[in-house]
DODRENPA-794773 format. One record per atom (N, C-alpha, C, CB): residue in one letter; x, z, y. Coordinates in steps of 0.05 Angstrom, whole numbers, plus 5000, padded with zeros to 4 digits. Each point is the difference from the previous one (the first is absolute). Glycine has a CB too. Example, Ala and Ser with C-alpha at 12.3 -4.5 7.8 and 13.67 -1.06 7.14 Angstrom:
2
A526451564886/A498250005024/A501850005024/A496250254977/S503149615044/S501650015024/S498550145022/S502449574987/
END
This chain:
451
M492148895071/M502550065015/M499350085029/M502649694970/L495650165042/L499350065028/L498650275003/L499549515008/R498950574972/R498750265002/R502050224999/R495949814979/L506150165004/L502150204999/L501650015026/L500349944950/L500249835061/L501449995026/L498450145022/L502249574986/F495150385014/F498350135020/F500150314997/F497049595001/L503050504973/L500050284995/L502650135011/L497149934959/L505149955035/L502650115009/L500549975030/L501849904954/M496849915059/M500349975029/M498350215014/M501049514995/G496650554995/G498350205012/G498149905021/G503650314991/G494349855015/G497949925018/G500949955029/G497150254971/P504549935041/P500849965028/P501449735006/P500450505003/V501449424979/V501449745004/V498149774996/V504350214985/L493949814995/L498249784994/L498049965023/L500550094951/R498750135062/R498149975023/R501349845022/R497950444989/K504749615016/K501449855021/K500349704992/K502450435013/L497849524961/L500649734991/L497449854992/L504550164985/G493249955022/G497549874992/G499849715008/G497950445005/P502649485020/P499949715007/P502049844984/P498550135046/W503949984949/W502049854985/W499149964971/W503650185031/L495250024958/L498949974973/L497949784998/L500950494991/M497449505030/M498049795001/M501349725002/M496850325022/A505349664995/A501449745003/A501449924974/A500650105049/L500750094938/L501349944975/L498049924978/L503650315012/G494049814989/G497949934981/G499149715003/G498650475000/F500949455025/F499349725005/F502249814994/F496950165036/L505649924969/L502349834993/L500249964970/L502450165042/S497350054943/S500049984970/S497849824990/S502150464997/A495549585015/A497749834992/A500649715006/A496850385008/S504349565015/S500749725008/S502149884981/S498950115047/A503150054946/A502049914981/A498949944973/A503450265025/S494749914966/S498749964974/S498449745000/S499850504993/L498649465028/L498549755002/L501849765002/L496350255022/G505949774993/G501949785002/G501249924973/G500950155047/I499950054938/I501149954973/I498049864982/I503050405005/A494549714995/A497949894983/A499449715008/A498150464993/S501649495033/S499349735009/S502349804994/S497150205035/D505449894968/D502349824995/D500249944970/D502450195040/L496950004944/L500049954971/L497949804992/L501650464992/L496049565021/L497949814994/L500749715009/L496750385004/Q504949605017/Q500749745011/Q502449884986/Q498150145044/H503950024951/H502549894990/H500650084971/H501750005046/G496950214944/G500450084972/G502550154995/G497449614988/N504150475033/N502550154996/N500750145025/N501649674966/L499650575032/L500850155023/L502250194991/L495449975022/S506950014990/S502350164991/S501050195022/S501249634969/F498150325056/F501250165022/F499650304997/F499249615030/P498350494965/P499750294998/P501650124977/P495549955018/L504649914959/L501650114978/L503049985006/L496349874969/H504549935046/H502949995008/H500750235018/H499949504995/V498350565024/V500550235017/V500250264984/V497549775037/L500750274944/L500150244983/L502650004984/L495050014998/A505949764992/A502449984984/A502550075017/A497949654971/V502150265054/V502350065018/V500050305006/V499749555020/F498050574984/F499850295005/F501050164976/F496149925031/L503149994945/L500950144976/L503049974996/L495549924979/T505649855028/T502949964998/T501550185019/T499249534987/I499850505037/I501350185020/I499950284990/I498749705037/E499050394952/E499850274990/E501850044976/E495350025016/G504949784966/G501950024978/G502950025008/G496749744973/L504150105047/L502750025011/L500550275013/L500049515007/A498050595008/A500350275012/A500350224979/A497349845039/E501250144940/E500250194978/E502849984987/E495049984992/A506049785004/A502649964988/A502250115018/A498449604976/L501450355050/L502050115019/L499950305000/L499549595028/S498150524972/S499750295000/S501150124974/S496049965028/A503849904949/A501050104975/A503049984998/A495749874979/I505549915031/I502949964997/I501550185019/I499249534985/Y499950495040/Y501450145021/Y498950285004/Y501049575022/S497850544957/S498950285002/S502450195002/S495849884974/P504050325044/P502350195002/P500650154975/P498750055047/S499349984935/S500450154975/S500949824977/S496650345016/G504049414990/G500749814978/G497849814995/G502950354980/I497649465002/I498049804993/I497650124988/I503649664993/A494050285018/A497550114990/A498849794982/A499250285042/W501149754932/W499149804981/W497049964999/W504050114973/P494350105030/P497149955001/P499249835024/P499350444978/L502049605045/L499449835023/L500949714994/L500550395031/L501749584956/L501049734993/L498149864981/L504750165007/A494149994974/A498149884982/A497449925015/A501950284963/K497349895056/K497649935016/K500649765018/K498650485000/S503849495010/S500749775015/S499849754983/S503150285028/A497949734947/A499849774982/A497149924995/A504350144979/M493950065017/M497249954996/M498749865024/M499850394969/L500949715055/L498949885024/L501049715003/L499950455022/M502649504972/M501049725002/M498749824979/M504450185017/L495249934959/L498649844979/L497249935008/L502950224966/F495649985044/F497349955009/F499949815023/F498750464985/S503349555033/S500249815022/S500349724990/S502150365028/A499549604951/A500349734989/A497449904988/A504850104991/V493850084995/V497549924988/V497949925021/V500950314962/V499049845060/V498149945022/V500749745013/V499250495007/Y503449464997/Y500949765014/Y499449754983/Y503650265023/L496849764951/L499649774983/L497149954992/L504550084982/A493750115023/A497349974991/A498649755010/A499850494999/P500449445027/P498649765009/P501149744990/P498850255040/H503849754950/H501349754993/H500449974970/H502350025044/D498150204942/D500750004972/D497550054983/D504750155011/S494649664973/S497650034982/S500950074972/S497449685029/S505050414968/S501050074973/S498550254989/S504549805011/L495650224963/L498450214987/L501050285008/L499349694962/P503350375039/P500850285007/P498950095027/P504149934973/I496149905048/I499050085026/I497050064999/I503649735022/L494950104965/L497150034998/L499350264985/L499449505001/M502150554978/M499450244983/M500550265015/M501149734960/V500850275059/V500550245015/V497550075016/V505049895003/F493949925012/F497650065016/F497650054982/F501849715037/A498050154941/A497750054982/A500250284988/A499749524989/L502850575005/L500450274989/L499350215020/L503549824970/I497150145056/I499450205020/I497050045002/I504149875026/F494349914974/F497150025001/F498950124974/F499949615032/L501350324946/L499150114974/L500350304999/L501249574978/L501250535030/L500550294998/L498350155020/L504649904985/D495250005040/D498450155020/D497149994993/D503449895035/G495649874957/G497149994993/G499450164975/G499949555020/G501950444960/G499550164976/G500050305006/G502149644974/F499750455045/F500050285007/F497450085013/F504949985007/R494149865011/R497450065014/R497750024980/R501849785042/I498150034939/I497849994981/I500150254981/I500049495002/I502450574988/I500350244982/I499350255015/I503549764974/A497550275051/A499450245016/A497050035005/A504549975021/C494149814985/C497250015005/C498450074975/C500649675036/C500350234941/C498650064975/C500450294991/C500649534986/L501750595020/L500550274993/L498850205020/L504249854978/I496050095048/I499250195021/I497749875015/I504750195004/R492949894989/R497649905014/R499650155026/R497949874955/C503750055065/C499850145026/C498249855019/C504750184993/R495149915031/R498449875021/R501149725005/R498850455020/R499549354983/R500749725007/R501649874977/R499950125049/W499849974927/W501649894978/W499249714995/W500550464980/H497049465026/H499349724997/H501649825017/H495450154989/H505249935036/H501649835018/H502849974989/H497250155039/K504050074952/K502749994989/K500149834975/K501050455020/L497049574964/L499949834975/L499849715007/L497850374976/T500749565045/T499749725008/T502749895010/T495250085012/L506350095003/L502649915010/L502049964977/L499250255042/G500749934938/G501749964976/G499449754985/G500350484997/I497149455000/I499249764986/I500949755016/I496050244980/A503849785047/A500949775016/A503049954997/A496350115033/E505350114965/E502849964996/E500649884972/E500950395030/M497649694950/M500449884974/M499349705000/M498950444979/L499149485037/L499349725002/L502249845014/L495150135001/L506150005020/L502349865013/L502349964981/L498650215044/C501849994939/C502249984980/C499449764982/C500850495001/V496749484990/V499349774982/V500349745015/V496850304974/M502449695052/M500249765015/M502949915004/M495750135024/I506150064981/I502849935003/I501249914974/I500450335037/A498949804941/A501249934974/A499049734990/A500350494990/T497149455015/T498949754991/T500249775020/T496950274972/R503849805053/R500249805022/R497449865005/R504849934988/W493050215008/W497349895004/W498250225012/W500649684962/P497750265058/P499349735011/P501949925023/P495350084987/L506550105022/L501849945021/L502950034990/L496750155035/P505149694975/P502850024992/P501250265011/P500549504999/P501550614987/P501150265008/P501250005028/P501050094953/H500249685056/H501250005027/H497950015022/H503849744982/V493650255010/V497850045019/V499050294997/V498749514999/I501150594977/I498950274995/I501750215012/I498049844958/V504750155039/V501750215010/V499950035031/V503049914961/P497349875055/P499650035029/P497150095007/P503649665007/L494550254977/L497250085005/L499750314997/L498449544985/C502950574995/C500050294997/C501250145024/C500349954950/F501849935061/F501350105024/F498049995024/F504649864983/A493849945018/A498049985021/A497950224996/A500749505003/F498550554972/F498150224995/F501150275008/F498049734963/L504650305032/L501450255008/L499950045031/L503049974959/L497649815055/L499850025030/L497250055009/L503949695003/A494150204983/A497250055008/A499350304995/A498849524989/G502250594990/G499550294995/G501450175021/G499649914952/W502850025056/W501350155021/W498549975026/W504449924978/A494549855028/A498549965024/A497550185001/A501649525002/L497050504976/L497650174998/L500850295004/L497849684970/T504550405018/T500950285003/T500850065028/T501649994953/L499849845060/L500950045028/L497650015019/L504349774990/L493850055007/L497650005017/L498350244995/L500149505000/S499750594975/S498450244994/S501350245012/S498449804957/M504250235041/M501350235012/M499850005031/M503250014961/A497149755051/A499749995029/A497250085009/A503449635001/Q494650314983/Q497350085007/Q499550304995/Q498549534990/Q502450564987/Q499450284991/Q501650215015/Q498949824956/I503650115052/I501650205013/I498950085027/I504049824977/R494450005036/R498850075026/R497850214997/R501049545015/N497850484961/N497950194995/N500950264987/N496949614996/L505750414999/L501150244988/L500250235020/L502649724967/P496150515028/P500150225019/P502950115002/P495250124989/E505350015034/E502650135004/E500450214979/E499849915049/H502850134943/H500850204980/H498549964974/H500950325037/S498949434955/S498949934974/S502049834985/S495350025018/S504649994956/S501849854983/S499149704998/S501250424974/V500749405026/V499349724996/V499049954971/V503549875035/A497250314947/A499049984972/A497050034998/A504450174985/A494349935036/A497150035000/A498649745008/A500650485012/L500949314996/L498749755007/L499049864976/L503049965040/P494949884963/P498949854977/P502149814986/P495650025022/L506449894993/L502049834989/L501550144977/L500549785044/F499750494957/F501350164980/F498050104979/F503550135033/T494249984976/T498250144982/T498449814982/T499650355034/R500049404974/R498449834983/R501349924974/R497949825042/K504850224956/K501449934975/K500650244983/K501949615024/G497050624984/G500650244985/G498550014973/G500750235043/L500349954939/L498850024974/L497350145001/L504550024981/R494950125041/R497450135003/R499350015030/R500850284958/A496949835048/A499050015027/A502050155018/A495249984984/P505049945042/P501950145019/P499550305001/P500249585026/H502050574974/H499950295002/H502650105011/H496750024961/G503250235050/G502550135009/G501049935027/G501150024954/F497249865063/F500949915027/F498950175023/F500449544981/D498250675013/D498750175020/D502050225009/D495449914981/Y506750015033/Y502050185010/Y501349885025/Y500850194953/V500749975062/V501349915024/V502849904993/V497450345028/H503249414980/H502549884993/H501549935026/H498149814957/P503650385053/P501449945025/P502349814995/P498950465017/P502249415004/P502249814997/P502550144989/P498249735038/L503550124948/L502450104988/L502150045022/L498949784956/A502450455045/A502150055019/A502649864990/A497950455013/D503749455006/D502449864994/D502350204997/D498449605026/Q501450564954/Q502150204993/Q499650104972/Q500350145048/A501949974941/A499850094972/A498250254998/A504649824992/A494150214985/A498350234996/A501650254996/A496549704980/S502250535023/S501450264997/S500750064971/S497650165041/T501049724941/T500550054971/T499649734985/T498650495003/P502949454977/P499749744986/P497449994984/P505049964998/L494049804999/L497749954983/L501049924973/L497149875039/N502250284940/N501049944973/N497849904982/N503450365006/I497349424979/I498249894980/I501350054973/I498149655031/F500550494950/F501150064974/F498549834979/F501250475014/V500349424967/V498849834980/V500950094972/V500049615032/W498050444951/W500550054972/W499149744985/W499250515004/T502749354985/T499449754987/T498750044973/T503849785025/P494750034964/P498950034973/P502150034979/P496249735015/L506250174989/L502250024981/L501650265003/L500249504999/G499150665021/G501650235006/G500150214978/G499049925047/S498850114938/S500050204979/S501849934977/S495450105013/G505349644984/G501849924978/G498749964973/G503550245025/A494149864971/A498649984974/A498349765000/A500050504995/V501249265006/V498549755002/V500449854974/V500649985050/R497249914940/R500049854975/R500349705007/R497150354976/G505149535015/G500449725007/G500749965029/G496949884963/R503649885045/R500549945028/R498549755007/R504650214997/R493949825025/R498549775013/R500850005029/R496050034967/P506249835040/P501250035026/P498149985023/P504149824981/W494349975020/W498149965022/W497950215000/W500849514999/F497950544979/F497850204998/F501050285005/F497749704968/D504750375020/D501050275003/D500850075029/D501649974953/R499449835061/R501050065027/R497750025020/R504349774989/W493850045010/W498049985021/W497250094993/W502749625016/V496850444959/V497350084992/V500150274986/V498649534995/A502250484980/A500050254985/A501849974975/A495450125017/A505450114971/A501650004976/A498450144978/A504349995026/I496349944949/I498650124977/I502050164984/I496749624998/D502750644998/D501950174986/D499649984969/D500050325039/H501549854947/H500149984970/H497350084988/H504950095001/H493450055014/H497450094990/H497849805007/H501550475003/G499249315010/G498049805008/G498650075026/G499449914952/N501450295062/N498850075025/N501349845023/N498950464983/V499549505038/V500949845023/V501050185022/V496749634988/S505650325023/S501250155022/S500249805024/S502550324969/T496249755053/T500149835024/T502150095020/T495249914993/G506150325003/G501950105020/G498550145022/G503249634989/H498250445033/H498850155022/H501549945025/H498450364969/T500349685054/T501249975027/T499050225018/T500349504994/S501550605023/S499250205020/S501549965026/S499050334963/L500049805058/L501149975027/L500450285012/L497849545006/E504450505008/E500650265011/E501049975029/E501150184955/M497849985063/M500950025028/M500750295006/M497149605014/G505450464980/G501050275004/G498450214984/G501449865046/D498150374966/D498550214987/D497050005006/D504250275001/E495049565018/E497250015009/E498149804986/E501850155043/L499349664942/L498249804988/L501249904974/L498449865046/Y499950144933/Y500849894974/Y497549874988/Y503650364993/I496749385001/I497849844989/I500649934971/I498849825046/S499750294936/S500449954971/S497250024987/S504850185000/F494149604991/F497249984992/F499949964969/F498749825045/Y499550344943/Y499649994971/Y497150014993/Y504450234993/P494849674984/P497350044990/P499850284987/P499449504993/V498350625008/V499650264988/V500449984969/V496850145037/N502049654952/N500449944971/N502049784997/N495350154990/D506849904995/D502249814997/D499049744988/D503350384995/V497749395017/V499249744990/V502249874983/V497049955040/S504950214952/S502249894982/S498949984972/S503650205030/I495049594964/I498649964975/I501249764985/I495850215019/N502949714959/N501049774986/N499549745015/N499250244957/L502149545034/L499949765016/L497249895003/L504649904983/R493850114996/R497349895002/R498350165020/R500349854952/G499950415047/G498650175019/G501049965028/G499150334965/F503649625038/F501249965026/F498949755013/F504150234984/L495649555000/L499049755011/L497150025008/L503249764972/Q495350425014/Q497150035007/Q499650155026/Q499050004952/T503150155057/T499750165025/T500949835024/T500850424974/L500149345023/L501049835022/L497649885015/L504349914976/R494250255038/R497749915016/R500350135027/R497049934959/G503149905062/G500650105027/G497750085017/G503949734997/R493650224994/R497750065017/R499450305000/R498249554990/E500350535031/E499650295005/E498550144977/E499949895048/E498449974937/E498550134979/E501850094977/E496149735013/F506450194987/F501950084979/F501950225009/F499749544981/D499850585043/D501650225010/D499650254983/D499749815046/V502450354952/V499950264987/V501250215019/V500449794953/A499450475039/A501050215016/A503150015000/A495850274991/G505449795032/G502850025002/G500950255014/G500249505000/F502450545002/F501150235014/F502849945010/F497350324972/H503749845047/H502749965012/H501850224992/H497949765039/R504550174953/R502150204996/R501350065027/R500949844953/V500150415050/V500650095027/V503049985007/V496150314996/S505649654985/S502949995006/S501649854979/S499550445024/L502849484983/L501849864981/L500950194978/L501549705037/E498950554969/E500950194980/E497850034978/E502750255034/Q494849764974/Q497950014980/Q499949744984/Q497450305030/E503249484983/E500049744986/E502249994979/E498349785041/I504150324966/I502249994981/I499450184976/I503249915038/K495650324966/K499350184978/K498049874981/K500950395030/A497249464982/A497949874983/A501149754986/A496550175031/L505449684982/L501049764988/L503050034995/L496549725024/Y505150164993/Y502950025000/Y500949905027/Y500449934949/R502250065056/R501049915026/R499449705004/R503650364999/P495749575026/P499349715004/P502449824994/P496750145035/D502749614957/D502149814994/D501149885025/D497849904957/K500650075064/K500949875024/K499050165024/K500149554978/R501550445044/R499150115025/R500849815023/R500450484982/F497849475036/F500549835023/F499350155025/F498949584973/S503050425046/S499750165025/S499849805024/S502550394979/F495749685039/F499649855025/F500450195023/F496849674978/L504950255041/L500650175023/L498349945024/L504650034983/Q494549725020/Q498349935023/Q497249944990/Q504049825025/Y494150354983/Y497249964993/Y498350175019/Y501249924951/N496250045047/N498150135018/N499050264988/N498649565018/Q502750674989/Q499350264989/Q497250085008/Q504850135001/V494549835025/V497450105010/V497849854986/V502150115044/A498149624954/A497949844987/A499750084970/A500949635032/L501350424955/L499950084971/L498650274997/L504249734991/R496550455027/R498850274999/R497049985006/R504350215015/N494949635004/N497149975006/N498549874977/N501149975049/F500249834939/F498849864978/F499450194977/F502349585013/W499750594980/W499750174977/W498050235005/W504649884986/L495350225039/L498050205007/L497249894997/L503350225031/S496449524974/S497349884999/S499249924972/S500749845046/N501350114936/N499349894974/N500850174976/N500649565021/A500750674983/A500850164978/A497750114983/A504050125026/S493749914986/S497750124986/S498649804981/S499450305039/D501249444963/D498849804983/D501649994974/D498249735040/T500750374938/T501550024975/T498849824978/T501350465012/R497349334996/R499049804980/R502449844989/R495549975024/Y504750024950/Y502249874987/Y499049754985/Y502550444996/N499049345006/N499549764984/N502749894991/N495649915026/L504650034949/L502649914989/L501149765013/L498650194957/T499749635054/T500949765012/T499950005031/T498649764959/S499250345052/S499749975029/S500450255016/S496849654990/R503550594997/R500650255014/R501750174982/R495649985026/N506849924969/N501950154983/N502250125017/N498949704961/C503150425026/C502250125015/C501549805017/C500450344964/S500049425026/S501549805014/S498549895024/S502349884957/T495150075040/T498549905023/T499950215022/T497249724970/H502650545023/H500150215020/H502750005015/H497050284972/V505249695014/V502650015012/V500449755018/V501850264961/I497449515030/I500349755016/I498350025025/I501049744958/Q496650365040/Q498350025024/Q501350195020/Q495949904973/A505250325018/A501450185018/A502549885011/A498250394974/L503349465009/L502449865010/L499349795021/L502250094956/D495649775040/D499249805021/D499450145026/D498149714964/V500550525035/V499550155024/V502650085014/V495750184980/A506249925004/A502550105011/A501849785012/A499750374967/T500349395020/T501849795009/T498749795017/T502650084959/E494849955047/E498749805018/E501350005027/E495750074975/G505149705034/G501349975027/G502950055000/G495850135018/V505549904958/V502850075000/V501749775010/V499250304961/L499949455037/L501449785012/L499249955028/L500449794955/G497350305053/G499049965027/G501650155021/G495649934981/T505950285010/T501650155019/T502349835011/T498850424976/Q501849365011/Q502249825009/Q498949775017/Q502650124960/G494849875045/G498849795016/G500049744984/G501550235042/L499049554972/L500049744988/L502349964979/L498049825042/K504150354960/K502149984980/K499050074972/K503350125036/G494550024963/G499050074973/G499149764984/G498550425019/F500949364994/F499249754986/F502449874986/F496349945033/R506150154972/R502349894986/R499850064970/R502850055041/V495550144951/V499850064972/V499049764984/V499150485012/L499649335001/L499049764986/L502349844989/L496149995030/F506350054980/F502349854990/F501650154979/F500349785044/N498650444947/N501350174979/N498749954973/N501150355035/P500349544945/P498849954974/P498950254987/P503149634995/D498050615011/D498950244989/D497150055010/D504750194998/F494749725026/F497350035009/F498149824985/F501750115045/W499249654947/W498349834983/W499450134973/W502049595023/L500150534965/L499650144975/L498250245003/L504549854985/L495850295038/L498250235005/L497149915002/L503850235024/S495749544989/S497349905002/S499049914973/S501049855047/L500750034937/L499249914973/L499150244983/L503149615004/I498550604996/I499350244984/I497450125010/I504850094992/R494849925034/R497550115011/R497649834992/R502650205038/S497749544963/S497749824992/S499450034971/S501349685036/R500750364947/R499550044971/R498650274995/R504149714989/A496750495026/A498850264996/A497150005011/A504550225004/E495049655018/E497349985010/E498249824983/E501850075046/G499449754939/G498549834981/G499350154975/G502149605020/M499550604972/M499650154976/M499450295008/M503149704973/T498950475029/T499850275011/T502950105004/T495450094977/W504850125038/W502750125004/W500650184976/W499449995050/T503149984940/T501050164978/T502750125008/T497649714966/P503450505020/P502650115008/P502249805001/P498550424980/G501549385001/G502149805000/G499949835025/G499950004951/L497749915057/L499749845024/L500750165025/L496549734977/V502750535024/V500750175022/V503150035003/V495650254994/M505749784983/M502950025000/M501349755012/M499850294959/D499449475032/D501249765011/D499249965029/D499849804955/Y497850275052/Y499149975028/Y501650185019/Y495449884983/C505050375009/C501550195017/C502949915003/C496950374986/M504249544992/M502849915001/M500449775020/M500650144952/L497649665047/L500249785018/L499250075029/L499049704961/L498950475041/L499250095027/L502350145014/L495350044985/R506150145001/R502250145013/R502249805007/R498950414973/R501649395011/R502049805006/R499349845024/R501249984951/V496249945051/V499049855023/V500350165026/V496849754970/M502450515028/M500250175024/M502850045009/M495850234986/E506149804995/E502850035007/E501149755013/E500550334962/A498849445026/A500949755012/A498949955028/A500449814953/A497150265051/A498849965026/A501350185021/A495749884978/G505250365013/G501350185019/G503049965002/G496450324990/G504649484996/G502949955001/G501650184982/G499449865046/R499250304937/R501550194982/R500249894972/R498350385028/G500549394966/G500149894973/G502549844995/G495149995000/R504949874977/R502349844993/R500549775020/R499250124952/Y498649765057/Y500349795020/Y501450115026/Y495949764981/G503050465029/G501150115025/G502850094997/G495450145012/R505349994965/R502750104997/R502049774997/R498250414978/T500949385007/T501849774996/T500549855026/T498449964953/L499549995062/L500349865025/L501750175020/L495649774993/G504050495007/G501650175017/G502949994992/G496150305006/W504449704968/W502849994990/W501349735008/W498850314962/L499749475035/L501049745008/L500649995030/L497549794961/N500650325054/N500450005029/N502550155009/N495049965005/R505350284982/R502450165007/R502649864991/R497250414995/T502749454982/T502449864991/T500849775018/T498750124953/I499249735056/I500649785018/I501150105027/I496349734978/K502550485032/K500950115026/K502950104997/K495350135012/R505250014965/R502750114996/R502149774999/R498050404975/R501449395011/R501849774998/R500449865027/R498749944952/W499150045063/W500249875026/W501750175019/W495449794993/L504250475006/L501650175018/L502950004992/L496150295007/T504449704966/T502849994991/T501449755008/T498750284961/Q499849495036/Q501249745008/Q500449995030/Q497849784961/G500350335054/G500350005029/G502350175009/G495149945004/T505350294984/T502350175007/T502649874993/T497250404993/A503049474983/A502449864992/A500749775019/A499150134953/Q498849735056/Q500549775018/Q500950095027/Q496549754976/R502450475034/R500950105026/R502950114998/R495250115012/S505450014965/S502850114997/S502049774999/S498250394975/A501049395012/A501849764999/A500349885027/A498549914954/E499450085062/E500249895027/E501850175018/E495549804994/N504250465003/N501750195017/N503049974992/N496050325004/A504449644970/A502849974990/A501349755012/A498850254958/K499649545045/K501149765012/K500750045029/K497349724968/
END
């Protein structure tokens, strides 16, 4: 989550906040040590989880208020999200006190699903540093077993201890960024820092370009992301909801369709990457091609326009437009990297190309608001955005993940700029309160004058 926040804040803001990042890092480390030591002495700690529960409750109430008093009527999806936040808040609050089976199973299930995802992704995609990711997945599975069996530590100790580990990880991230941002050259992307590149699916690439700061104004032309989902062709055999949406679909002939993603900036730039030889093969052959290292690269090529794309495929299923982005940085990035046509189904596919370009274009988009950009930490959509990005970086980017990421990113950017549902609802409430106050004030003065 912090790495995504750093990316959206941008280098210029982070340079100014270097000492504060260092201070927050030491504060997080101290809090982590304090939690761990208190657990060892007293065997229980509820304050951090209570704080998190209160925060989740406030967010749930804000979502409910936004859903009920929405100018366009009751927003039922927001109301459902509010209920989920409130439910999760209750689970977090009861965790240190309630040793009942349902509460324990919720936390055990979270570690089971996340650890299982990491292990399966590492076994399928042998990318760079896959041993480290596999170790983390196994550790999560062990935590699941420890919570379920209540051995060797009771669950009311394990859950706060995991929170202490989370704070320790944040401390390392903050201290690393405070150190690395000082060595970042001017007009360079923060994505080139080791904090970002060391977790990539392959060796760092694509950062040899000039990245000027983002201007605080709308771009001259919108940035469009087009998504062709694996289910878009309609010729799908059976339904596998999770696999079909985020990985690939299998048609009636047994061939695998992964979908496609492209990016367009007006008439001057179109990013659409393909392999020279189609990799839409049967499922067994598809699984054998899931290797992310450089030795498995094949030749690729770029299509030049959306019209050519539509003739070769069909019209895209989804389109996402962004009005504020860094046109100059995106143009410089593509001029520097368009000639590299090495294709890899997992680590250099159409979706990874689009996401890397989107990161270049949106880097610093929250930094234009100064310290107000950090308010995004209180937006649940930003948490979901970070979760989707972490899942994609743990596996690979696919058209389904790009679709969900762009949808949430646009929502986060609109909310940060006051144009989203939060901003519109708060504006409507503010106008309503002012209107009622003025009406009551006018009526009161009229009554006094009549007397």
